[in-house]
C-alpha positions, -999 to 999 in steps of 0.1 A, spaced: -780 132 115 -757 103 125 -731 109 152 -696 102 142 -667 82 159 -633 70 151 -622 38 135 -600 20 161 -578 5 133 -567 36 113 -583 66 132 -607 77 103 -639 93 111 -669 69 107 -706 71 115 -720 54 146 -732 19 139 -706 12 112 -701 -25 105 -676 -41 130 -669 -5 141 -645 -1 112 -642 24 83 -648 11 48 -611 9 40 -604 -14 69 -635 -34 62 -622 -40 27 -589 -51 40 -606 -76 63 -627 -88 34 -596 -92 12 -579 -114 38 -547 -91 38 -530 -68 61 -533 -30 53 -511 -20 24 -486 10 26 -499 43 15 -511 41 -21 -495 58 -51 -514 78 -77 -531 61 -104 -508 80 -127 -478 62 -112 -461 29 -120 -478 -3 -130 -472 -36 -148 -449 -60 -171 -442 -97 -180 -460 -111 -211 -481 -143 -208 -501 -159 -235 -524 -180 -216 -556 -166 -199 -581 -184 -177 -616 -169 -170 -634 -184 -140 -671 -184 -141 -688 -157 -121 -705 -168 -89 -743 -166 -88 -742 -141 -60 -716 -123 -39 -713 -138 -3 -725 -115 24 -694 -120 46 -658 -131 43 -633 -142 68 -597 -152 67 -583 -182 84 -558 -178 112 -530 -197 93 -533 -175 62 -502 -153 57 -511 -116 62 -502 -107 25 -512 -139 7 -541 -138 -16 -548 -171 -32 -519 -180 -54 -505 -144 -52 -482 -128 -26 -492 -91 -26 -461 -69 -24 -474 -34 -23 -502 -13 -36 -493 6 -68 -524 23 -79 -560 31 -67 -589 44 -87 -626 51 -81 -635 14 -88 -605 -8 -81 -571 -12 -64 -540 -26 -80 -512 -45 -62 -478 -55 -73 -477 -92 -66 -457 -124 -70 -476 -153 -85 -464 -181 -62 -469 -211 -85 -451 -196 -115 -427 -173 -95 -433 -143 -116 -442 -107 -109 -477 -96 -119 -503 -69 -112 -535 -79 -94 -565 -57 -96 -594 -60 -72 -627 -43 -65 -619 -15 -40 -650 -22 -19 -645 -60 -18 -675 -81 -9 -696 -49 -4 -694 -40 -41 -728 -37 -59 -739 -60 -86 -733 -32 -112 -697 -27 -99 -690 -65 -102 -704 -66 -138 -683 -36 -148 -652 -52 -132 -657 -85 -150 -664 -66 -182 -630 -50 -180 -612 -84 -174 -632 -103 -201 -627 -75 -227 -590 -72 -222 -586 -110 -219 -594 -114 -255 -568 -90 -267 -532 -100 -274 -513 -71 -287 -477 -59 -277 -491 -25 -268 -521 -38 -247 -515 -49 -211 -522 -87 -211 -546 -104 -188 -533 -136 -171 -561 -148 -148 -596 -138 -139 -613 -151 -108 -627 -148 -74 -611 -155 -40 -632 -155 -8 -659 -134 -24 -633 -109 -36 -632 -106 -75 -598 -100 -91 -577 -104 -122 -540 -106 -128 -521 -89 -156 -487 -78 -168 -466 -58 -145 -453 -28 -164 -425 -11 -146 -427 25 -157 -447 57 -156 -480 66 -173 -483 92 -199 -500 114 -173 -469 111 -152 -445 119 -181 -464 151 -190 -471 163 -155 -444 191 -153 -442 199 -191 -455 189 -225 -437 162 -244 -416 170 -275 -438 166 -305 -420 138 -321 -419 117 -289 -456 123 -284 -465 113 -319 -444 82 -317 -463 71 -285 -497 79 -298 -492 62 -332 -485 29 -314 -514 34 -291 -537 41 -321 -526 9 -338 -533 -10 -305 -568 5 -303 -574 -3 -340 -566 -39 -331 -590 -38 -302 -617 -24 -326 -610 -53 -350 -617 -76 -321 -650 -60 -315 -639 -40 -284 -643 -3 -277 -622 12 -249 -643 42 -240 -620 54 -213 -587 64 -230 -566 90 -212 -530 95 -204 -531 77 -171 -543 46 -188 -513 43 -210 -480 30 -193 -446 35 -207 -424 4 -200 -387 2 -196 -384 -5 -233 -401 29 -240 -431 11 -255 -467 23 -246 -492 -2 -233 -528 5 -230 -547 -7 -198 -580 -3 -179 -607 -16 -202 -632 -9 -174 -657 8 -196 -650 -13 -226 -680 -21 -249 -685 -48 -274 -692 -35 -310 -714 -65 -317 -732 -94 -299 -728 -129 -309 -764 -137 -299 -791 -122 -320 -814 -100 -299 -791 -98 -270 -794 -68 -248 -769 -40 -252 -742 -48 -228 -736 -10 -220 -729 -8 -183 -742 24 -171 -747 34 -134 -777 55 -127 -770 92 -125 -733 86 -134 -714 96 -166 -689 68 -174 -654 79 -184 -630 108 -177 -648 141 -186 -617 158 -201 -612 130 -226 -648 120 -234 -662 125 -269 -693 147 -270 -716 117 -279 -704 99 -248 -707 129 -227 -743 134 -238 -751 99 -231 -761 92 -267 -754 55 -264 -763 46 -299 -738 69 -315 -707 57 -295 -684 38 -319 -647 35 -330 -646 72 -338 -654 79 -301 -621 62 -292 -604 83 -321 -617 114 -302 -601 103 -270 -568 95 -287 -569 130 -300 -575 143 -264 -545 123 -253 -523 139 -280 -536 173 -271 -526 166 -234 -492 154 -244 -485 185 -266 -499 212 -243 -497 197 -208 -535 198 -202 -567 181 -214 -587 198 -243 -613 210 -218 -607 221 -182 -636 232 -159 -640 239 -123 -664 209 -119 -673 178 -138 -705 195 -150 -685 225 -162 -661 203 -181 -689 183 -198 -706 215 -208 -674 226 -225 -670 191 -242 -705 195 -256 -706 233 -265 -671 247 -268 -643 244 -293 -609 234 -279 -582 261 -276 -558 256 -305 -527 237 -291 -502 263 -306 -518 289 -284 -509 269 -253 -476 256 -267 -462 276 -297 -437 248 -304 -465 225 -316 -460 220 -354 -489 233 -375 -496 199 -391 -498 182 -357 -522 208 -345 -544 201 -376 -544 164 -368 -552 169 -332 -581 192 -339 -595 168 -365 -596 141 -339 -615 165 -316 -644 174 -340 -677 174 -323 -694 156 -353 -679 121 -353 -679 117 -392 -656 147 -395 -629 129 -374 -606 103 -388 -627 72 -398 -607 48 -376 -577 46 -353 -558 31 -382 -564 63 -404 -551 83 -374 -520 61 -371 -513 64 -409 -517 102 -407 -493 104 -378 -469 82 -398 -470 108 -426 -461 134 -401 -431 115 -388 -419 109 -424 -422 147 -431 -449 139 -458 -479 161 -465 -507 152 -442 -543 146 -456 -562 166 -431 -568 203 -438 -573 232 -414 -609 244 -409 -615 272 -434 -631 307 -429 -667 296 -438 -666 267 -414 -651 289 -386 -679 314 -391 -705 285 -389 -690 272 -357 -690 308 -343 -727 311 -352 -734 278 -335 -716 289 -303 -732 323 -303 -766 318 -320 -782 349 -305 -755 372 -317 -754 355 -352 -791 359 -355 -788 395 -345 -763 401 -373 -785 384 -398 -814 405 -387 -794 437 -386 -781 430 -422 -817 429 -434 -828 461 -418 -795 480 -418 -803 501 -447 -833 518 -430 -824 518 -394 -800 540 -374 -801 516 -345 -792 488 -368 -763 508 -380 -751 514 -346 -753 477 -337 -737 467 -370 -707 490 -361 -705 473 -327 -705 439 -342 -679 451 -367 -658 463 -338 -660 429 -321 -651 410 -353 -621 435 -358 -609 427 -323 -612 390 -326 -591 391 -358 -566 413 -339 -564 388 -310 -560 358 -334 -532 375 -353 -513 385 -322 -515 349 -310 -502 337 -343 -474 362 -342 -463 350 -308 -465 315 -319 -445 321 -351 -419 341 -331 -415 312 -307 -408 289 -337 -382 315 -350 -404 322 -380 -397 361 -378 -411 368 -413 -445 352 -405 -446 368 -370 -439 402 -387 -466 395 -413 -493 391 -386 -481 422 -366 -479 446 -396 -515 438 -406 -525 460 -375 -504 491 -381 -531 518 -386 -535 529 -422 -561 555 -415 -591 532 -411 -606 520 -379 -593 522 -343 -558 513 -332 -561 480 -313 -525 476 -304 -516 471 -268 -486 460 -247 -486 425 -263 -482 440 -299 -454 464 -288 -435 436 -271 -438 412 -300 -428 440 -325 -396 445 -305 -389 408 -305 -392 404 -342 -371 435 -350 -341 421 -332 -311 440 -320 -296 454 -352 -278 487 -351 -294 504 -381 -310 496 -415 -316 508 -450 -352 510 -464 -371 478 -476 -357 463 -508 -381 447 -532 -373 411 -541 -342 392 -528 -310 411 -520 -287 385 -534 -253 403 -530 -238 430 -508 -204 446 -507 -188 474 -486 -164 499 -501 -129 497 -487 -134 529 -467 -167 516 -452 -186 546 -463 -207 530 -492 -225 497 -496 -236 482 -529 -268 460 -529 -277 439 -559 -313 426 -560 -331 399 -581 -352 426 -596 -347 433 -633 -364 467 -631 -341 484 -606 -315 458 -594 -284 477 -582 -280 505 -558 -251 521 -540 -258 537 -507 -241 564 -487 -239 550 -452 -232 583 -435 -264 598 -447 -281 564 -453 -294 577 -486 -290 564 -520 -258 575 -537 -265 562 -573 -282 533 -590 -274 513 -621 -306 502 -637 -292 482 -665 -270 460 -642 -276 422 -643 -247 412 -621 -225 426 -594 -188 427 -593 -178 452 -565 -155 479 -554 -119 479 -565 -92 475 -539 -84 512 -540 -120 522 -538 -121 542 -570 -138 518 -594 -171 500 -591 -178 470 -613 -211 457 -626 -223 435 -655 -249 441 -682 -273 418 -700 -253 417 -732 -222 404 -714 -205 437 -711 -185 443 -679 -188 480 -669 -165 500 -647 -179 531 -629 -166 559 -608 -173 546 -573 -183 580 -560 -206 592 -587 -217 562 -606 -203 576 -639 -193 551 -665 -155 551 -669 -151 522 -694 -166 490 -707 -153 456 -716 -177 442 -742 -187 405 -747 -169 394 -715 -199 374 -701 -220 373 -669 -200 382 -638 -201 352 -614 -173 361 -589 -151 391 -579 -117 395 -564 -113 429 -550 -76 426 -540 -67 413 -574 -91 437 -592 -104 409 -614 -137 393 -622 -148 358 -632 -173 356 -661 -192 329 -679 -199 335 -716 -224 319 -740 -199 291 -749 -197 281 -713 -162 293 -708 -151 306 -673 -127 335 -678 -108 355 -652 -106 391 -664 -80 416 -651 -96 450 -650 -65 471 -654 -53 453 -686 -88 444 -697 -73 410 -705 -91 377 -699 -76 343 -693 -99 312 -699 -97 289 -670 -125 263 -675 -141 254 -707 -173 235 -714 -184 244 -678 -217 227 -666 -235 250 -640 -262 236 -618 -293 258 -614 -313 259 -581 -351 256 -579 -354 294 -574 -336 300 -607 -302 311 -598 -270 293 -607 -247 275 -583 -220 298 -570 -184 302 -581 -157 317 -558 -126 337 -565 -97 339 -540 -92 375 -529 -61 379 -550 -77 362 -580 -51 334 -580 -77 306 -572 -111 297 -587 -135 273 -570 -163 258 -592 -189 231 -583 -188 198 -602 -225 188 -604 -237 152 -598 -261 134 -621 -290 154 -634 -314 134 -611 -292 137 -580 -297 164 -553 -261 162 -544 -231 176 -562 -200 155 -568 -176 179 -553 -155 211 -560 -128 218 -586 -101 243 -574 -83 259 -603 -51 279 -604 -60 309 -625 -24 317 -632 -15 283 -648 -50 275 -659 -45 241 -642 -66 221 -618 -51 225 -584 -72 200 -565 -106 183 -564 -125 183 -531 -147 153 -525 -177 174 -512 -208 152 -520 -235 175 -508 -260 200 -522 -236 229 -521 -254 263 -517 -225 287 -513 -188 290 -512 -163 316 -499 -124 319 -498 -108 331 -466 -88 364 -470 -55 346 -473 -69 321 -499 -59 291 -478 -93 280 -467 -125 274 -487 -157 276 -466 -187 256 -481 -223 258 -469 -248 231 -479 -285 225 -481 -285 206 -448 -273 235 -428 -237 222 -425 -204 241 -430 -171 226 -442 -138 244 -439 -115 229 -465 -78 233 -459 -66 237 -496 -30 227 -488 -39 193 -472 -73 188 -490 -90 180 -455 -123 194 -443 -134 204 -408 -173 202 -406 -198 216 -381 -236 219 -381 -243 256 -382 -281 257 -389 -311 234 -393 -321 248 -427 -300 254 -458 -271 279 -456 -276 305 -482 -246 328 -477 -211 330 -461 -187 357 -454 -152 359 -438 -142 387 -414 -114 408 -429 -89 391 -405 -102 356 -415 -108 347 -378 -146 348 -380 -170 332 -404 -206 346 -407 -234 322 -419 -268 332 -431 -296 306 -434 -332 300 -445 -339 298 -407 -339 336 -406 -308 337 -384 -272 350 -387 -244 333 -366 -208 340 -362 -183 312 -358 -146 310 -347 -126 296 -377 -98 283 -356 -120 260 -335 -142 249 -364 -176 254 -350 -174 274 -317 -203 297 -319 -194 334 -311 -227 351 -315 -262 348 -329 -283 376 -344 -321 373 -346 -346 397 -361 -339 392 -398 -372 392 -415 -371 362 -439 -342 340 -451 -307 355 -450 -296 356 -487 -265 379 -485 -238 389 -459 -209 414 -460 -183 425 -434 -172 461 -434 -135 466 -441 -127 474 -404 -146 443 -393 -169 463 -370 -202 458 -389 -220 430 -407 -246 439 -434 -274 413 -442 -301 411 -469 -332 392 -473 -364 393 -494 -388 424 -495 -371 436 -463 -347 464 -452 -309 458 -452 -298 455 -417 -265 464 -401 -252 446 -370 -226 462 -347 -202 434 -339 -184 453 -311 -216 461 -292 -222 441 -261 -253 419 -260 -281 437 -243 -287 425 -208 -319 406 -206 -319 393 -170 -308 398 -135 -301 368 -111 -301 360 -74 -331 379 -63 -344 368 -28 -377 356 -43 -383 323 -25 -414 337 -7 -423 370 -22 -416 388 -56 -394 413 -38 -393 437 -67 -407 471 -76 -404 498 -103 -399 535 -97 -430 557 -103 -415 569 -136 -404 536 -147 -367 544 -152 -354 525 -122 -363 492 -105 -352 476 -72 -351 442 -58 -338 424 -27 -310 400 -33 -298 367 -16 -266 383 -4 -287 406 19 -284 436 -3 -311 458 -18 -301 470 -53 -314 495 -77 -309 491 -115 -314 512 -145 -343 498 -164 -329 505 -199 -295 491 -195 -302 468 -165 -269 481 -149 -266 485 -111 -269 521 -99 -272 519 -61 -268 493 -34 -279 491 2 -262 465 25 -277 446 54 -312 447 37 -332 419 22 -366 432 10 -381 460 -11 -416 473 -8 -420 505 -29 -405 538 -40 -420 570 -28 -443 589 -51 -415 612 -62 -391 583 -68 -364 597 -44 -366 571 -17 -372 534 -14 -389 515 14 -368 485 22 -365 462 52 -340 437 68 -347 400 71 -359 407 106 -386 431 94 -369 463 104 -382 489 78 -364 520 66 -366 547 41 -335 547 19 -325 580 2 -304 561 -24 -289 592 -41 -278 607 -7 -270 572 6 -288 578 39 -315 558 57 -343 566 81 -357 538 103 -394 535 107 -413 526 139 -417 489 147 -451 476 140 -471 453 161 -470 418 149 -499 393 140 -475 366 130 -454 364 99 -460 389 71 -472 369 40 -483 398 17 -480 436 14 -492 464 -8 -490 503 -7 -517 527 -14 -514 547 -46 -502 578 -25 -475 556 -8 -488 567 27 -505 535 38 -493 500 37 -515 469 39 -499 438 56 -514 404 53 -503 380 80 -500 342 83 -528 342 110 -554 355 86 -553 391 99 -547 423 79 -532 456 93 -533 490 77 -503 511 88 -494 548 83 -459 543 69 -443 575 83 -456 573 119 -460 535 122 -495 541 135 -519 512 132 -549 526 112 -570 494 115 -569 456 119 -591 434 99 -602 398 108 -621 373 88 -598 350 70 -592 316 86 -558 311 71 -528 331 58 -535 361 36 -515 354 5 -522 387 -14 -536 422 -7 -542 450 -32 -554 486 -30 -581 500 -53 -572 535 -68 -596 547 -41 -572 543 -10 -602 535 13 -609 503 -7 -587 472 -7 -591 434 -11 -574 405 3 -570 368 -8 -563 339 14 -553 303 17 -589 297 30 -600 301 -8 -619 333 -1 -616 369 -13 -626 397 10 -632 433 0 -628 459 27 -636 495 33 -607 508 54 -631 528 76 -652 496 85 -627 471 100 -655 450 116 -670 435 85 -659 432 49 -680 447 21 -682 414 4 -669 378 7 -662 360 -26 -660 322 -20 -661 308 -55 -625 297 -57 -617 260 -52 -581 268 -43 -559 292 -23 -562 327 -36 -526 337 -44 -530 367 -68 -552 398 -69 -552 428 -91 -575 458 -94 -578 478 -127 -566 514 -128 -602 527 -130 -612 507 -100 -640 489 -118 -627 454 -121 -610 430 -97 -592 399 -110 -582 369 -88 -562 338 -93 -560 306 -73 -541 273 -69 -569 255 -88 -554 271 -120 -583 295 -122 -586 333 -129 -619 351 -120 -631 385 -130 -653 406 -105 -672 438 -109 -662 461 -80 -689 486 -89 -717 462 -81 -702 438 -55 -717 404 -57 -707 369 -45 -706 356 -80 -679 364 -106 -684 379 -140 -663 352 -157 -638 324 -150 -609 310 -171 -587 281 -165 -560 282 -191 -529 279 -168 -518 244 -160 -509 250 -124 -515 275 -96 -520 312 -105 -497 331 -82 -496 366 -94 -516 391 -115 -510 426 -127 -528 452 -148 -510 474 -174 -513 511 -165 -540 517 -192 -559 487 -177 -563 471 -212 -538 442 -206 -537 417 -177 -506 397 -170 -508 364 -150 -480 342 -137 -483 307 -127 -464 277 -112 -466 262 -147 -437 286 -156 -459 306 -180 -468 343 -181 -499 350 -201 -512 383 -214 -550 388 -215 -573 414 -230 -595 427 -201 -625 436 -223 -628 403 -240 -610 382 -215 -591 365 -243 -556 353 -243 -532 375 -264 -498 357 -258 -481 332 -236 -444 331 -227 -426 302 -210 -398 306 -185 -374 282 -169 -390 281 -135 -423 289 -117 -434 325 -118 -433 344 -85 -442 379 -96 -453 400 -126 -453 438 -125 -458 465 -151 -436 496 -150 -457 529 -145 -450 540 -181 -463 507 -194 -432 499 -215 -419 470 -194 -432 439 -177 -410 424 -150 -412 387 -144 -395 372 -113 -392 335 -110 -387 312 -79 -350 309 -88 -346 345 -83 -343 355 -120 -357 388 -132 -365 392 -168 -380 423 -185 -405 419 -214 -398 452 -233 -417 471 -258 -414 497 -286 -435 529 -283 -462 529 -309 -450 561 -325 -415 546 -330 -430 514 -345 -451 534 -369 -423 556 -380 -401 525 -385 -429 508 -406 -434 539 -428 -397 545 -434 -385 510 -439 -414 487 -447 -441 505 -467 -442 502 -504 -431 538 -508 -400 535 -486 -369 548 -503 
């Protein structure tokens, strides 16, 4: 073995006998004829810009000189015609400098071989191949080459200097918005298509090789692995430049044919694959495949399917996911045929046109599953053959059926979470309800399902059972005790509900249109198919009298006790109920019909004095011409409102002075009828389907196809007061109660919901926890209380259900745990003085001072709350008897800080994870030696958790990896490893039933995993890095604490409550 010594120039270690006694870096600097550059930036950093059309290519020297020297009068940073300003990037093959070309006085980038004159012949060939390939390309989105040459044995080329970050730098902390990512990639794809047309493959496309200039234009660089598609000389050798034993390219972005070394199959569709991999990274923040080593990543590229982007980032549009996955097909012919085809498809996405790619169907998914798991697929086929006569086969078939059932469940839960993230509550509900038990098969639902069910159901006050078809109109009785609901269902359209008992009061089967309740609450008005207006007793539903041949009811004015009707001759008539007398207002009326078959709305002022009707545009126009407002007393046109939009709904204010209009673009206009001037604001992103004024006229409610209800302050024309989520499907109808305390909403095939407008918004977070170093949070044993240390040096206890503060201890900073009976809390001061706090009696009991091994970096308590394990910054661990302060044992073995400790359910067994990248499993009775040392992790171990049955340990590290270990049969190798987080895994926690694992990371995500299959069930993003995740003992809540000191609870609904809700309100037989 060679002895080592120190380089006298930079201090780096070098072997004895090194050339000139210098390290390779200093030798390269000597060979370049330049002084040492400042510390290099990452290759993902900033680079190049200045366009130049001319390129000169110097002939390659026959051989590299064996030595190079610089003359004494050469300036330290002068390299030929270039003054080197600073190093801006460094890769495995070359180094790039920002430089000034002296002769032309322009800023360029100069790239040189990193090892200078000591570069091998193969490296020189590759370097010149990059320059020569790029030199033939002149495209606005490709970095231009100016000059290629050699200076004192050092090969170089100069190129544009693009001042700006790479795509890798842009996406380092978070994914890009979908539209921005697509706009960049479309331009890159067109540039690559141009390169292909010039006969050049890139073969090393990745985010760090695409620079974004100050003009926000992408530019492709680094053609170091470029390959010509054809040779000009017949019979010329394939110019593929391959180093022995080396895979060329970046593993995470390589197409399978390139990763497998199938040289003859690499072609334009290989670059299409890499373009898809770039798109994947921009959308999710990580490459399609991430392994712990190059070999592991390459194996995934060859054998695994990429995780669907929407599972990593639910905000990725479905069409974009389809495009991305088509690019990443293993089989090249299944990808887009060219970069141009991909660019055109991305253009269709940007223009909101249908894309041509289609998602993979069920048969293909089954085939791919069989390819990934051939042994299991073969077993299924064999079992199917012999199943009829074999008990063993039947058992195995049942096991396989359970596996298939579970995979379907996991997929649906992921879809539900993704749809909820996109605010598609109806679609999320659809996926969840599929797994409500209906008497067949096991109940697979866990914490993740219960949490998503709660999210999709919203925060409504109460509801009436599911209503078939669309609930198109709602109206409260004046006393607020009844609600009328009219549905687009010809078989049973109109019901009146008693809101006290929440049961049906009566129904009118023959109704075809709804009027409403009279102002005194005694009459109820509805229309029949033959044009009769029927008046019923509002209490019993008994018919009182009928007004024949009046026409279809299209609007109702409760205060004026009148209805507006349209008859067969297209006359709009306002009919007074008391006198049964009708006044024609509009004749020869033209009514626009929407795509869903319902006519455009009319509106009556509450006192019946004003009528608003839409004046349609041309038959081929989407937009209407405006609104005619008629005086129903004089039968004259009062005003015309120039409202040239696709009007979806209209509503008069209670005083009749304002007309609210909602359109197909999600905008609201409030028309002042006296001045004829509108005030407009954007209320929703999708069409507005219904409007309602509060009884005092101060608030406007809007319902939209985006499945949300919003409240707006009328006086300020657009100040949002509140938003309600949880409506399943588009919101088709709204109604305020007469006292203004409740809002009723209707949708399609869903319950009618009631929202309490006076209820305070439920608290969903607590701020200012002292969480900069530790999570500093704990639940009580029964799960009803929670405690945390706060930045104002207080420890506080909150009620879990209401998140209201119950108790406070001053002059304390940290919490450890509650006693097993939940009556006391172990807390400490910032100086580490521990005390039991009886919070109900408001008394404290100080604990003995413990001997110190440095700074405490982690802590856990045994299940009986009698023993504490303390991890120290020096790598030591202490077990302490809490009540006495007695040191039960000291454990050494880690060489760096202990970042996590955790007890097994067996209090004699615990584990520790350290910054030294190892896990040690200890028996408390044997402090001299750990039971096992697990050294697989490639990063500091920051999270540990042991399942409730003590069988499984899970660990997470700063290399973004989670590993699973069998504690029953301790080995140095893990059972499995997953790397779905994009940054360090800091914290892990098992649900009380040990079915679900929660992980928190510096990537601001909390992920939920199924322990048995180790598959991801859901992923939630937060506004900062995750410090702690912890389940409550009852399993109903998951606490998430961030570095900013914010505490959030992921809440759930008990399964029994969810099942009862489904049977009562959603099943086909709900009444």
